ROPATI-402315 format. One record per atom (N, C-alpha, C): residue number from 1; atom name; x, z, y negated; residue in three letters. Coordinates in steps of 0.05 Angstrom, whole numbers, always signed. Layout:
residues N
+-----+----+--------+--------+--------+-----+
!   k !  a !   east !     up !  north !   r !
+-----+----+--------+--------+--------+-----+
! NUM ! CA !      X !      Z !      Y ! ALA !
...
+-----+----+--------+--------+--------+-----+
END
This chain:
residues 139
+-----+----+--------+--------+--------+-----+
!   k !  a !   east !     up !  north !   r !
+-----+----+--------+--------+--------+-----+
!   1 !  N !    +17 !     +0 !    +24 ! MET !
!   1 ! CA !     +0 !     +0 !     +0 ! MET !
!   1 !  C !    +17 !     +0 !    -25 ! MET !
!   2 !  N !    +39 !    +15 !    -25 ! GLU !
!   2 ! CA !    +57 !    +16 !    -48 ! GLU !
!   2 !  C !    +71 !    -11 !    -52 ! GLU !
!   3 !  N !    +78 !    -24 !    -30 ! ARG !
!   3 ! CA !    +90 !    -51 !    -32 ! ARG !
!   3 !  C !    +71 !    -70 !    -46 ! ARG !
!   4 !  N !    +45 !    -69 !    -38 ! LEU !
!   4 ! CA !    +25 !    -87 !    -50 ! LEU !
!   4 !  C !    +22 !    -81 !    -80 ! LEU !
!   5 !  N !    +22 !    -55 !    -86 ! ALA !
!   5 ! CA !    +20 !    -48 !   -115 ! ALA !
!   5 !  C !    +43 !    -59 !   -131 ! ALA !
!   6 !  N !    +67 !    -58 !   -120 ! LEU !
!   6 ! CA !    +90 !    -69 !   -134 ! LEU !
!   6 !  C !    +88 !    -99 !   -136 ! LEU !
!   7 !  N !    +79 !   -112 !   -115 ! GLN !
!   7 ! CA !    +76 !   -141 !   -116 ! GLN !
!   7 !  C !    +56 !   -149 !   -137 ! GLN !
!   8 !  N !    +34 !   -135 !   -140 ! ILE !
!   8 ! CA !    +14 !   -141 !   -160 ! ILE !
!   8 !  C !    +26 !   -137 !   -188 ! ILE !
!   9 !  N !    +40 !   -115 !   -192 ! CYS !
!   9 ! CA !    +52 !   -109 !   -218 ! CYS !
!   9 !  C !    +73 !   -130 !   -226 ! CYS !
!  10 !  N !    +89 !   -139 !   -207 ! VAL !
!  10 ! CA !   +110 !   -159 !   -213 ! VAL !
!  10 !  C !    +96 !   -186 !   -219 ! VAL !
!  11 !  N !    +76 !   -192 !   -204 ! ALA !
!  11 ! CA !    +61 !   -217 !   -209 ! ALA !
!  11 !  C !    +49 !   -217 !   -236 ! ALA !
!  12 !  N !    +37 !   -195 !   -244 ! LEU !
!  12 ! CA !    +25 !   -193 !   -271 ! LEU !
!  12 !  C !    +46 !   -192 !   -292 ! LEU !
!  13 !  N !    +67 !   -177 !   -288 ! ALA !
!  13 ! CA !    +89 !   -176 !   -308 ! ALA !
!  13 !  C !   +102 !   -203 !   -312 ! ALA !
!  14 !  N !   +103 !   -219 !   -291 ! GLY !
!  14 ! CA !   +115 !   -246 !   -293 ! GLY !
!  14 !  C !    +99 !   -264 !   -312 ! GLY !
!  15 !  N !    +74 !   -258 !   -316 ! LEU !
!  15 ! CA !    +58 !   -274 !   -334 ! LEU !
!  15 !  C !    +68 !   -272 !   -363 ! LEU !
!  16 !  N !    +80 !   -250 !   -370 ! VAL !
!  16 ! CA !    +89 !   -246 !   -398 ! VAL !
!  16 !  C !   +111 !   -266 !   -405 ! VAL !
!  17 !  N !   +133 !   -267 !   -390 ! PRO !
!  17 ! CA !   +154 !   -287 !   -397 ! PRO !
!  17 !  C !   +145 !   -316 !   -393 ! PRO !
!  18 !  N !   +129 !   -321 !   -373 ! VAL !
!  18 ! CA !   +120 !   -348 !   -368 ! VAL !
!  18 !  C !   +102 !   -357 !   -392 ! VAL !
!  19 !  N !    +83 !   -341 !   -399 ! ALA !
!  19 ! CA !    +65 !   -348 !   -421 ! ALA !
!  19 !  C !    +80 !   -349 !   -448 ! ALA !
!  20 !  N !    +96 !   -329 !   -453 ! GLY !
!  20 ! CA !   +111 !   -329 !   -478 ! GLY !
!  20 !  C !   +131 !   -352 !   -479 ! GLY !
!  21 !  N !   +144 !   -357 !   -457 ! GLY !
!  21 ! CA !   +164 !   -379 !   -456 ! GLY !
!  21 !  C !   +150 !   -406 !   -460 ! GLY !
!  22 !  N !   +128 !   -411 !   -446 ! MET !
!  22 ! CA !   +114 !   -436 !   -449 ! MET !
!  22 !  C !   +103 !   -440 !   -477 ! MET !
!  23 !  N !    +94 !   -418 !   -489 ! ASP !
!  23 ! CA !    +85 !   -419 !   -517 ! ASP !
!  23 !  C !   +108 !   -429 !   -535 ! ASP !
!  24 !  N !   +131 !   -418 !   -531 ! GLY !
!  24 ! CA !   +155 !   -426 !   -547 ! GLY !
!  24 !  C !   +164 !   -455 !   -541 ! GLY !
!  25 !  N !   +161 !   -463 !   -516 ! VAL !
!  25 ! CA !   +169 !   -490 !   -508 ! VAL !
!  25 !  C !   +150 !   -510 !   -522 ! VAL !
!  26 !  N !   +124 !   -504 !   -522 ! ILE !
!  26 ! CA !   +104 !   -523 !   -533 ! ILE !
!  26 !  C !   +104 !   -523 !   -563 ! ILE !
!  27 !  N !   +105 !   -499 !   -576 ! TRP !
!  27 ! CA !   +101 !   -497 !   -605 ! TRP !
!  27 !  C !   +128 !   -493 !   -620 ! TRP !
!  28 !  N !   +149 !   -488 !   -606 ! GLY !
!  28 ! CA !   +175 !   -483 !   -619 ! GLY !
!  28 !  C !   +173 !   -458 !   -636 ! GLY !
!  29 !  N !   +189 !   -456 !   -657 ! ALA !
!  29 ! CA !   +189 !   -433 !   -674 ! ALA !
!  29 !  C !   +162 !   -428 !   -687 ! ALA !
!  30 !  N !   +146 !   -449 !   -688 ! GLY !
!  30 ! CA !   +118 !   -446 !   -698 ! GLY !
!  30 !  C !   +102 !   -426 !   -682 ! GLY !
!  31 !  N !   +110 !   -421 !   -657 ! ALA !
!  31 ! CA !    +96 !   -401 !   -641 ! ALA !
!  31 !  C !    +98 !   -373 !   -653 ! ALA !
!  32 !  N !   +119 !   -369 !   -669 ! MET !
!  32 ! CA !   +124 !   -343 !   -682 ! MET !
!  32 !  C !   +114 !   -344 !   -711 ! MET !
!  33 !  N !   +101 !   -366 !   -719 ! GLY !
!  33 ! CA !    +91 !   -369 !   -746 ! GLY !
!  33 !  C !   +114 !   -376 !   -766 ! GLY !
!  34 !  N !   +135 !   -387 !   -755 ! GLU !
!  34 ! CA !   +159 !   -394 !   -771 ! GLU !
!  34 !  C !   +164 !   -424 !   -770 ! GLU !
!  35 !  N !   +174 !   -434 !   -792 ! MET !
!  35 ! CA !   +184 !   -461 !   -793 ! MET !
!  35 !  C !   +214 !   -459 !   -790 ! MET !
!  36 !  N !   +226 !   -476 !   -774 ! ALA !
!  36 ! CA !   +255 !   -475 !   -769 ! ALA !
!  36 !  C !   +267 !   -502 !   -772 ! ALA !
!  37 !  N !   +292 !   -503 !   -780 ! PRO !
!  37 ! CA !   +307 !   -529 !   -780 ! PRO !
!  37 !  C !   +308 !   -540 !   -751 ! PRO !
!  38 !  N !   +312 !   -565 !   -749 ! THR !
!  38 ! CA !   +311 !   -579 !   -723 ! THR !
!  38 !  C !   +329 !   -566 !   -703 ! THR !
!  39 !  N !   +354 !   -560 !   -710 ! ALA !
!  39 ! CA !   +373 !   -548 !   -691 ! ALA !
!  39 !  C !   +363 !   -520 !   -682 ! ALA !
!  40 !  N !   +353 !   -504 !   -700 ! MET !
!  40 ! CA !   +343 !   -478 !   -693 ! MET !
!  40 !  C !   +318 !   -480 !   -675 ! MET !
!  41 !  N !   +300 !   -499 !   -682 ! ASP !
!  41 ! CA !   +276 !   -503 !   -665 ! ASP !
!  41 !  C !   +284 !   -512 !   -637 ! ASP !
!  42 !  N !   +304 !   -529 !   -635 ! SER !
!  42 ! CA !   +314 !   -538 !   -609 ! SER !
!  42 !  C !   +324 !   -514 !   -593 ! SER !
!  43 !  N !   +340 !   -497 !   -605 ! GLN !
!  43 ! CA !   +351 !   -473 !   -592 ! GLN !
!  43 !  C !   +328 !   -455 !   -584 ! GLN !
!  44 !  N !   +308 !   -451 !   -601 ! PHE !
!  44 ! CA !   +285 !   -434 !   -595 ! PHE !
!  44 !  C !   +271 !   -445 !   -570 ! PHE !
!  45 !  N !   +266 !   -471 !   -569 ! ARG !
!  45 ! CA !   +252 !   -483 !   -546 ! ARG !
!  45 !  C !   +269 !   -480 !   -520 ! ARG !
!  46 !  N !   +295 !   -484 !   -523 ! PHE !
!  46 ! CA !   +313 !   -481 !   -499 ! PHE !
!  46 !  C !   +311 !   -452 !   -488 ! PHE !
!  47 !  N !   +314 !   -432 !   -506 ! LEU !
!  47 ! CA !   +312 !   -404 !   -497 ! LEU !
!  47 !  C !   +285 !   -397 !   -487 ! LEU !
!  48 !  N !   +264 !   -409 !   -498 ! SER !
!  48 ! CA !   +237 !   -405 !   -488 ! SER !
!  48 !  C !   +234 !   -416 !   -460 ! SER !
!  49 !  N !   +247 !   -439 !   -454 ! GLY !
!  49 ! CA !   +246 !   -450 !   -427 ! GLY !
!  49 !  C !   +260 !   -431 !   -407 ! GLY !
!  50 !  N !   +282 !   -420 !   -416 ! LEU !
!  50 ! CA !   +296 !   -400 !   -399 ! LEU !
!  50 !  C !   +278 !   -376 !   -394 ! LEU !
!  51 !  N !   +264 !   -367 !   -414 ! LEU !
!  51 ! CA !   +246 !   -344 !   -411 ! LEU !
!  51 !  C !   +224 !   -350 !   -391 ! LEU !
!  52 !  N !   +212 !   -374 !   -393 ! ALA !
!  52 ! CA !   +191 !   -381 !   -374 ! ALA !
!  52 !  C !   +203 !   -383 !   -345 ! ALA !
!  53 !  N !   +227 !   -393 !   -343 ! ALA !
!  53 ! CA !   +239 !   -395 !   -316 ! ALA !
!  53 !  C !   +245 !   -368 !   -305 ! ALA !
!  54 !  N !   +253 !   -349 !   -321 ! ILE !
!  54 ! CA !   +257 !   -321 !   -312 ! ILE !
!  54 !  C !   +231 !   -310 !   -300 ! ILE !
!  55 !  N !   +209 !   -315 !   -314 ! GLY !
!  55 ! CA !   +183 !   -305 !   -303 ! GLY !
!  55 !  C !   +177 !   -318 !   -276 ! GLY !
!  56 !  N !   +181 !   -344 !   -274 ! VAL !
!  56 ! CA !   +177 !   -358 !   -248 ! VAL !
!  56 !  C !   +196 !   -346 !   -227 ! VAL !
!  57 !  N !   +221 !   -341 !   -235 ! ALA !
!  57 ! CA !   +240 !   -330 !   -215 ! ALA !
!  57 !  C !   +230 !   -302 !   -206 ! ALA !
!  58 !  N !   +219 !   -286 !   -224 ! TYR !
!  58 ! CA !   +208 !   -260 !   -215 ! TYR !
!  58 !  C !   +185 !   -265 !   -195 ! TYR !
!  59 !  N !   +169 !   -285 !   -200 ! TRP !
!  59 ! CA !   +147 !   -291 !   -181 ! TRP !
!  59 !  C !   +157 !   -298 !   -154 ! TRP !
!  60 !  N !   +181 !   -310 !   -152 ! THR !
!  60 ! CA !   +192 !   -317 !   -126 ! THR !
!  60 !  C !   +199 !   -293 !   -109 ! THR !
!  61 !  N !   +202 !   -270 !   -122 ! THR !
!  61 ! CA !   +208 !   -245 !   -108 ! THR !
!  61 !  C !   +183 !   -232 !    -95 ! THR !
!  62 !  N !   +160 !   -240 !   -104 ! VAL !
!  62 ! CA !   +135 !   -227 !    -96 ! VAL !
!  62 !  C !   +130 !   -228 !    -66 ! VAL !
!  63 !  N !   +131 !   -251 !    -53 ! PRO !
!  63 ! CA !   +123 !   -252 !    -24 ! PRO !
!  63 !  C !   +138 !   -233 !     -6 ! PRO !
!  64 !  N !   +164 !   -232 !     -9 ! GLU !
!  64 ! CA !   +180 !   -214 !     +8 ! GLU !
!  64 !  C !   +196 !   -195 !    -11 ! GLU !
!  65 !  N !   +181 !   -180 !    -27 ! ILE !
!  65 ! CA !   +194 !   -164 !    -48 ! ILE !
!  65 !  C !   +213 !   -144 !    -37 ! ILE !
!  66 !  N !   +208 !   -135 !    -13 ! GLU !
!  66 ! CA !   +226 !   -115 !     -1 ! GLU !
!  66 !  C !   +253 !   -127 !     +7 ! GLU !
!  67 !  N !   +256 !   -153 !     +6 ! ARG !
!  67 ! CA !   +281 !   -166 !    +13 ! ARG !
!  67 !  C !   +294 !   -180 !    -11 ! ARG !
!  68 !  N !   +283 !   -177 !    -34 ! ALA !
!  68 ! CA !   +292 !   -192 !    -57 ! ALA !
!  68 !  C !   +309 !   -175 !    -77 ! ALA !
!  69 !  N !   +322 !   -155 !    -67 ! GLY !
!  69 ! CA !   +336 !   -136 !    -84 ! GLY !
!  69 !  C !   +357 !   -149 !   -102 ! GLY !
!  70 !  N !   +374 !   -166 !    -91 ! GLN !
!  70 ! CA !   +396 !   -177 !   -107 ! GLN !
!  70 !  C !   +385 !   -195 !   -129 ! GLN !
!  71 !  N !   +365 !   -212 !   -122 ! ARG !
!  71 ! CA !   +353 !   -230 !   -142 ! ARG !
!  71 !  C !   +339 !   -214 !   -163 ! ARG !
!  72 !  N !   +324 !   -193 !   -154 ! PHE !
!  72 ! CA !   +309 !   -176 !   -173 ! PHE !
!  72 !  C !   +329 !   -162 !   -192 ! PHE !
!  73 !  N !   +351 !   -153 !   -181 ! MET !
!  73 ! CA !   +371 !   -139 !   -198 ! MET !
!  73 !  C !   +383 !   -158 !   -219 ! MET !
!  74 !  N !   +390 !   -183 !   -210 ! LEU !
!  74 ! CA !   +401 !   -202 !   -229 ! LEU !
!  74 !  C !   +381 !   -209 !   -251 ! LEU !
!  75 !  N !   +356 !   -214 !   -244 ! LEU !
!  75 ! CA !   +336 !   -220 !   -264 ! LEU !
!  75 !  C !   +332 !   -196 !   -283 ! LEU !
!  76 !  N !   +332 !   -172 !   -273 ! THR !
!  76 ! CA !   +329 !   -149 !   -290 ! THR !
!  76 !  C !   +353 !   -146 !   -308 ! THR !
!  77 !  N !   +377 !   -150 !   -299 ! LEU !
!  77 ! CA !   +401 !   -149 !   -316 ! LEU !
!  77 !  C !   +399 !   -170 !   -338 ! LEU !
!  78 !  N !   +389 !   -193 !   -332 ! ILE !
!  78 ! CA !   +386 !   -214 !   -353 ! ILE !
!  78 !  C !   +366 !   -205 !   -374 ! ILE !
!  79 !  N !   +344 !   -194 !   -365 ! ILE !
!  79 ! CA !   +323 !   -184 !   -384 ! ILE !
!  79 !  C !   +334 !   -161 !   -401 ! ILE !
!  80 !  N !   +348 !   -142 !   -388 ! VAL !
!  80 ! CA !   +358 !   -119 !   -403 ! VAL !
!  80 !  C !   +380 !   -128 !   -423 ! VAL !
!  81 !  N !   +396 !   -147 !   -415 ! ALA !
!  81 ! CA !   +416 !   -158 !   -434 ! ALA !
!  81 !  C !   +402 !   -170 !   -458 ! ALA !
!  82 !  N !   +381 !   -185 !   -454 ! GLY !
!  82 ! CA !   +366 !   -196 !   -476 ! GLY !
!  82 !  C !   +353 !   -174 !   -493 ! GLY !
!  83 !  N !   +344 !   -153 !   -480 ! GLY !
!  83 ! CA !   +333 !   -131 !   -495 ! GLY !
!  83 !  C !   +354 !   -117 !   -513 ! GLY !
!  84 !  N !   +378 !   -114 !   -502 ! PHE !
!  84 ! CA !   +399 !   -102 !   -519 ! PHE !
!  84 !  C !   +406 !   -120 !   -543 ! PHE !
!  85 !  N !   +406 !   -147 !   -538 ! ALA !
!  85 ! CA !   +410 !   -165 !   -560 ! ALA !
!  85 !  C !   +388 !   -163 !   -581 ! ALA !
!  86 !  N !   +363 !   -161 !   -572 ! ARG !
!  86 ! CA !   +340 !   -158 !   -590 ! ARG !
!  86 !  C !   +343 !   -131 !   -606 ! ARG !
!  87 !  N !   +351 !   -110 !   -592 ! ALA !
!  87 ! CA !   +354 !    -84 !   -605 ! ALA !
!  87 !  C !   +376 !    -85 !   -627 ! ALA !
!  88 !  N !   +398 !    -99 !   -620 ! LEU !
!  88 ! CA !   +419 !   -103 !   -640 ! LEU !
!  88 !  C !   +409 !   -118 !   -664 ! LEU !
!  89 !  N !   +393 !   -139 !   -659 ! GLY !
!  89 ! CA !   +381 !   -154 !   -681 ! GLY !
!  89 !  C !   +363 !   -136 !   -698 ! GLY !
!  90 !  N !   +349 !   -118 !   -686 ! MET !
!  90 ! CA !   +331 !   -100 !   -701 ! MET !
!  90 !  C !   +348 !    -81 !   -718 ! MET !
!  91 !  N !   +371 !    -73 !   -708 ! LEU !
!  91 ! CA !   +388 !    -55 !   -724 ! LEU !
!  91 !  C !   +401 !    -70 !   -747 ! LEU !
!  92 !  N !   +407 !    -95 !   -743 ! ILE !
!  92 ! CA !   +420 !   -111 !   -764 ! ILE !
!  92 !  C !   +400 !   -122 !   -784 ! ILE !
!  93 !  N !   +378 !   -133 !   -775 ! ALA !
!  93 ! CA !   +360 !   -147 !   -792 ! ALA !
!  93 !  C !   +334 !   -132 !   -798 ! ALA !
!  94 !  N !   +330 !   -110 !   -784 ! GLY !
!  94 ! CA !   +305 !    -95 !   -788 ! GLY !
!  94 !  C !   +284 !   -102 !   -766 ! GLY !
!  95 !  N !   +263 !    -86 !   -765 ! PRO !
!  95 ! CA !   +243 !    -90 !   -744 ! PRO !
!  95 !  C !   +228 !   -117 !   -748 ! PRO !
!  96 !  N !   +225 !   -132 !   -727 ! PRO !
!  96 ! CA !   +212 !   -159 !   -729 ! PRO !
!  96 !  C !   +182 !   -158 !   -726 ! PRO !
!  97 !  N !   +170 !   -136 !   -723 ! GLY !
!  97 ! CA !   +141 !   -134 !   -721 ! GLY !
!  97 !  C !   +132 !   -123 !   -694 ! GLY !
!  98 !  N !   +106 !   -120 !   -691 ! ASN !
!  98 ! CA !    +95 !   -106 !   -668 ! ASN !
!  98 !  C !    +99 !   -122 !   -642 ! ASN !
!  99 !  N !    +96 !   -148 !   -643 ! LEU !
!  99 ! CA !    +99 !   -164 !   -618 ! LEU !
!  99 !  C !   +127 !   -162 !   -607 ! LEU !
! 100 !  N !   +147 !   -165 !   -624 ! MET !
! 100 ! CA !   +175 !   -163 !   -614 ! MET !
! 100 !  C !   +182 !   -135 !   -606 ! MET !
! 101 !  N !   +170 !   -115 !   -619 ! SER !
! 101 ! CA !   +175 !    -87 !   -611 ! SER !
! 101 !  C !   +163 !    -82 !   -583 ! SER !
! 102 !  N !   +140 !    -94 !   -578 ! ALA !
! 102 ! CA !   +128 !    -92 !   -551 ! ALA !
! 102 !  C !   +146 !   -106 !   -531 ! ALA !
! 103 !  N !   +157 !   -129 !   -538 ! ALA !
! 103 ! CA !   +175 !   -144 !   -520 ! ALA !
! 103 !  C !   +199 !   -127 !   -514 ! ALA !
! 104 !  N !   +210 !   -113 !   -534 ! LEU !
! 104 ! CA !   +233 !    -95 !   -529 ! LEU !
! 104 !  C !   +226 !    -73 !   -509 ! LEU !
! 105 !  N !   +202 !    -62 !   -511 ! ALA !
! 105 ! CA !   +194 !    -41 !   -492 ! ALA !
! 105 !  C !   +193 !    -53 !   -464 ! ALA !
! 106 !  N !   +183 !    -77 !   -461 ! LEU !
! 106 ! CA !   +182 !    -90 !   -435 ! LEU !
! 106 !  C !   +210 !    -94 !   -424 ! LEU !
! 107 !  N !   +228 !   -103 !   -441 ! GLU !
! 107 ! CA !   +255 !   -109 !   -433 ! GLU !
! 107 !  C !   +272 !    -85 !   -426 ! GLU !
! 108 !  N !   +268 !    -63 !   -441 ! LEU !
! 108 ! CA !   +286 !    -40 !   -436 ! LEU !
! 108 !  C !   +272 !    -17 !   -421 ! LEU !
! 109 !  N !   +246 !    -19 !   -417 ! VAL !
! 109 ! CA !   +232 !     +3 !   -402 ! VAL !
! 109 !  C !   +218 !     -8 !   -377 ! VAL !
! 110 !  N !   +201 !    -28 !   -381 ! VAL !
! 110 ! CA !   +185 !    -38 !   -358 ! VAL !
! 110 !  C !   +202 !    -52 !   -337 ! VAL !
! 111 !  N !   +219 !    -70 !   -346 ! ALA !
! 111 ! CA !   +235 !    -85 !   -327 ! ALA !
! 111 !  C !   +253 !    -67 !   -310 ! ALA !
! 112 !  N !   +267 !    -47 !   -323 ! PRO !
! 112 ! CA !   +283 !    -29 !   -306 ! PRO !
! 112 !  C !   +266 !    -12 !   -288 ! PRO !
! 113 !  N !   +242 !     -4 !   -297 ! ALA !
! 113 ! CA !   +225 !    +12 !   -280 ! ALA !
! 113 !  C !   +216 !     -4 !   -256 ! ALA !
! 114 !  N !   +209 !    -29 !   -260 ! LEU !
! 114 ! CA !   +201 !    -46 !   -237 ! LEU !
! 114 !  C !   +225 !    -49 !   -218 ! LEU !
! 115 !  N !   +249 !    -52 !   -229 ! PHE !
! 115 ! CA !   +273 !    -54 !   -212 ! PHE !
! 115 !  C !   +276 !    -29 !   -195 ! PHE !
! 116 !  N !   +274 !     -6 !   -207 ! LEU !
! 116 ! CA !   +277 !    +19 !   -192 ! LEU !
! 116 !  C !   +255 !    +21 !   -170 ! LEU !
! 117 !  N !   +231 !    +12 !   -176 ! TRP !
! 117 ! CA !   +210 !    +13 !   -157 ! TRP !
! 117 !  C !   +216 !     -7 !   -134 ! TRP !
! 118 !  N !   +226 !    -31 !   -141 ! GLN !
! 118 ! CA !   +233 !    -50 !   -120 ! GLN !
! 118 !  C !   +255 !    -39 !   -102 ! GLN !
! 119 !  N !   +274 !    -25 !   -114 ! THR !
! 119 ! CA !   +296 !    -13 !    -99 ! THR !
! 119 !  C !   +285 !     +7 !    -79 ! THR !
! 120 !  N !   +265 !    +23 !    -88 ! ARG !
! 120 ! CA !   +253 !    +43 !    -70 ! ARG !
! 120 !  C !   +238 !    +29 !    -47 ! ARG !
! 121 !  N !   +223 !     +8 !    -53 ! ILE !
! 121 ! CA !   +209 !     -6 !    -32 ! ILE !
! 121 !  C !   +228 !    -19 !    -12 ! ILE !
! 122 !  N !   +250 !    -29 !    -22 ! GLN !
! 122 ! CA !   +270 !    -41 !     -4 ! GLN !
! 122 !  C !   +283 !    -20 !    +14 ! GLN !
! 123 !  N !   +289 !     +3 !     +2 ! ARG !
! 123 ! CA !   +301 !    +25 !    +19 ! ARG !
! 123 !  C !   +281 !    +34 !    +40 ! ARG !
! 124 !  N !   +256 !    +37 !    +33 ! LEU !
! 124 ! CA !   +236 !    +45 !    +53 ! LEU !
! 124 !  C !   +233 !    +24 !    +75 ! LEU !
! 125 !  N !   +234 !     -1 !    +68 ! ALA !
! 125 ! CA !   +231 !    -22 !    +88 ! ALA !
! 125 !  C !   +255 !    -23 !   +106 ! ALA !
! 126 !  N !   +279 !    -18 !    +96 ! GLU !
! 126 ! CA !   +303 !    -17 !   +112 ! GLU !
! 126 !  C !   +303 !     +6 !   +132 ! GLU !
! 127 !  N !   +291 !    +28 !   +124 ! ARG !
! 127 ! CA !   +290 !    +52 !   +142 ! ARG !
! 127 !  C !   +268 !    +50 !   +162 ! ARG !
! 128 !  N !   +247 !    +34 !   +157 ! ALA !
! 128 ! CA !   +224 !    +32 !   +175 ! ALA !
! 128 !  C !   +233 !    +21 !   +202 ! ALA !
! 129 !  N !   +224 !    +32 !   +224 ! PRO !
! 129 ! CA !   +232 !    +21 !   +250 ! PRO !
! 129 !  C !   +220 !     -7 !   +253 ! PRO !
! 130 !  N !   +236 !    -25 !   +264 ! ALA !
! 130 ! CA !   +227 !    -52 !   +269 ! ALA !
! 130 !  C !   +208 !    -52 !   +293 ! ALA !
! 131 !  N !   +188 !    -69 !   +291 ! LEU !
! 131 ! CA !   +169 !    -72 !   +313 ! LEU !
! 131 !  C !   +181 !    -89 !   +335 ! LEU !
! 132 !  N !   +178 !    -80 !   +360 ! THR !
! 132 ! CA !   +187 !    -96 !   +382 ! THR !
! 132 !  C !   +164 !   -115 !   +389 ! THR !
! 133 !  N !   +170 !   -136 !   +404 ! PRO !
! 133 ! CA !   +148 !   -155 !   +411 ! PRO !
! 133 !  C !   +124 !   -140 !   +424 ! PRO !
! 134 !  N !   +130 !   -120 !   +440 ! VAL !
! 134 ! CA !   +108 !   -105 !   +453 ! VAL !
! 134 !  C !    +92 !    -90 !   +432 ! VAL !
! 135 !  N !   +105 !    -77 !   +412 ! ASP !
! 135 ! CA !    +91 !    -63 !   +391 ! ASP !
! 135 !  C !    +74 !    -82 !   +375 ! ASP !
! 136 !  N !    +85 !   -105 !   +369 ! ALA !
! 136 ! CA !    +70 !   -125 !   +353 ! ALA !
! 136 !  C !    +45 !   -135 !   +367 ! ALA !
! 137 !  N !    +47 !   -138 !   +394 ! ALA !
! 137 ! CA !    +24 !   -148 !   +410 ! ALA !
! 137 !  C !     +3 !   -127 !   +411 ! ALA !
! 138 !  N !    +11 !   -101 !   +411 ! GLU !
! 138 ! CA !     -9 !    -79 !   +413 ! GLU !
! 138 !  C !    -22 !    -74 !   +386 ! GLU !
! 139 !  N !     -8 !    -79 !   +364 ! GLY !
! 139 ! CA !    -18 !    -72 !   +337 ! GLY !
! 139 !  C !    -37 !    -90 !   +326 ! GLY !
+-----+----+--------+--------+--------+-----+
END
């Protein structure tokens, strides 16, 4: 049951980077209500594509989440690194508003929490006794 709860949470959490990333890919910097020079808009769209891909990559961990520890850890490190960069930007340039503050919370709190939960589920799965063919036929 706990495994299923984690799978649901990761699937739902993956919607955030996919939706936000696709919004940036389609609308460019205009998605943030900003006009940007061509080069900056191009960079914004590129990074938005990466964000969407990160969300899709999280989704790939859902089916066998108890076996996806290394991939989950790498994705979480990428998200946390981005969160630290966002936090640095907030210190240098000031707070960017409620939406980006919420994104920072997802990057520095929710993503690590999901990683810790995934680690727990993986450890529990590794300790669980494997079913023998006889056990599987009876169950």
